[in-house]
C-alpha angles and dihedrals in degrees: 000000000000111000089226091059090052089053092048091052090049091057095037097116135097114321093241095051091044095051092046092050093045092052090051093050090050091051091054088051090051090052092052093048089051092053090048090049092052092047094052093036097239122139107261097234087067092059093040087059090051089046090056090054092049092049090050090056094055107099123223102027115145122257117251120199122193129186105257097224089048090059091049095048097037099050111026103059096056093040092055100036102070092050087055093047092051095049118122105227092196092054093039091055093046091055097032095123100059091036095053094041091051092043094050116016096032091046093050091046092049090046092053094045096049090044091053092052092045093050096044094051101037103033090222119144116285092240089058090049090053088051088060093040092053090051100053099033099084123071109229124257096215092046090048091051096046093046098042100039091085098037116116096214135124112292090239090067094052092046092052094047094047095043092049093050090049101049099035092068089070091051097045097043094045086052089045091056092050091049094049090051090049091050091047096047100031093228134098135175117192092202095049091044092052094052090046090048089057090048098049091044094050091044091048091054091049093048090047093051090050095048091045092051092047091049092053092047092052095042096051091054093054134078103179111103098197090053093041092049090051090050091050088053091052095046097083091048091049090052092045099049094039087057094045092048089054091047095244131113110299090184094056089044088057092049095049093043090052094049093048093046091044092057094049100037096084090061102041107039126077121234096250090053091054092046091055101038101051095060089046092052091046090054093047092052092047094050094045091051091046094049093047093055092045090051092053089047090056093046099045094079091056090047093049093048090050090058117101117260113269096020097113093096093050091048093050092048090047091049093050092046094049090047090050092048096052092047094047094044089053093049095047091047096047095050095040095046092044101046110019095068088060091067091059102037126061090193092058092046090059094053122089110286113241111236113249089228090064091048092050091050093051089047091052095047101076105123121171120213148149095340092064090043092054091049092050091052088049094062109118115257096214137033119233088264092057095255118130116265107266113256097353095140093045090050092050091051096045092047090054091048091052092049091048091048097047097042098043100034100036098027094055094044098049097085093049089045091054090053093043092051092046095234112166132195116257090206090221096149093046091052092050089046094053091048092049093048090050093051093044093052092045089052091049090048090052089051091052090050091049090050090053091050089053092048092232099140143036110281090229090054092049093048092049095050093041090055090053093052093044090052092050093046091052089050092051092047094049091055092238123135109281116242121229105231115216109203116211137177096034124195118206096254091047091052091050095049092044090053091050092050092048090051090053090051090051093049090049095052092046090051091052089053091048091050087049093240089128135020129243094258092059089045092053093049093052094040090054092055091048090051091050091049090048090050090053092055096092123135115235114259 
């Protein structure tokens, strides 16, 4: 018996049961791929892409059809939001010029270039070509984070890559909406679209600020981690749907809400909330990425079968050309935008010259990922007149090919490229983290001394806590790795004084972040250690 017939029989039940079981099987597959990725030290989005290809090759799997708009609104907000929350505002502002230029001008140039290639080779309407160009023009935030988190490169490179992949989604998906409308209606006005672009962008910023402010006001009045975690999961959806209801950019509203909330969250959330919410968000992001790649794997066979006979060579040629275009456009832009202004500005010439090796690395690191995939799945199936959306299957297939090419080809070669170019880590975050830890421990020790002077605690308790802080300060000053002290056998007065000292540490670190002495990444690392130390301060029953 044909294996595909066996698979069809296995799935030959009610549609609801079949879909549920298939999703569960896919999630198991995602978990296995993640384990393998960790074992071989490869970013998991790369293996998820390969997993989608493997799933597409399995014959007899049932077809799953999702409402396009549902895919867009269900997946994109939570995929974009965490990257915005984790953005370091100090570092973002310090590199705002290259980030905004890459997130707007580079995205628009890439979109136009790929749309031109797509239109000339397929003959499809220009509006449809711009739908495809808008989808594959932005590097992906989740892919950028997963690829760069283990890179030992200067902090500036990471900031630019993460900032670009965060802001460019707003540019690309606003353009995507305009292109879809043009393809659906058959009309487009550049002047009208430009004014509307400004309106939806400005409106998205305003909605994002309002939702971010509301989220912080609600969160700081609660002390219930399960409820607060649920509300944090709902926040990107509230921002997105609020923006869409007001006919402004929901994606930009999500980004701005996340950046506002991320700046305020260290001051408003309690430690136990952070310790619970972070793993939940990591799990949600992992599941959503996995499901997206599995969905495209299930849809690829239908897309391939719908392609005209004998079109494989044209599709392969088009995929390679598009991949070359987005890589070449990025390289030309990076070197031109980095070095050409120096010929026309004496001020820029006096500044430190950026090594060409770092520019080349940023140019090569332009992976596409789940954001583009969600957008491709969100393309309408039918036009208003009932006819199929032109080239939808081709766009889905090419988008996956571009994601596969950038993630696998570029993602797997970044680490060897870093070594080949001789790029070394500047350890900027580690230096700031050590400085912040030292100042936080010194402030806590000063609080302990002040408590002793006021005779507010048992002398033995004060001496015990003082000795811990003195030891840690000596380690930090000696440039050795700081030890994480685990406190046990607490008395009531020891616990109270230790909590006060930890709160002093936390306030000191937050103030250093607010004064822009340290970045948000250093703050989060230290704050997590303080939260864990606070969680261990529990009296025996």
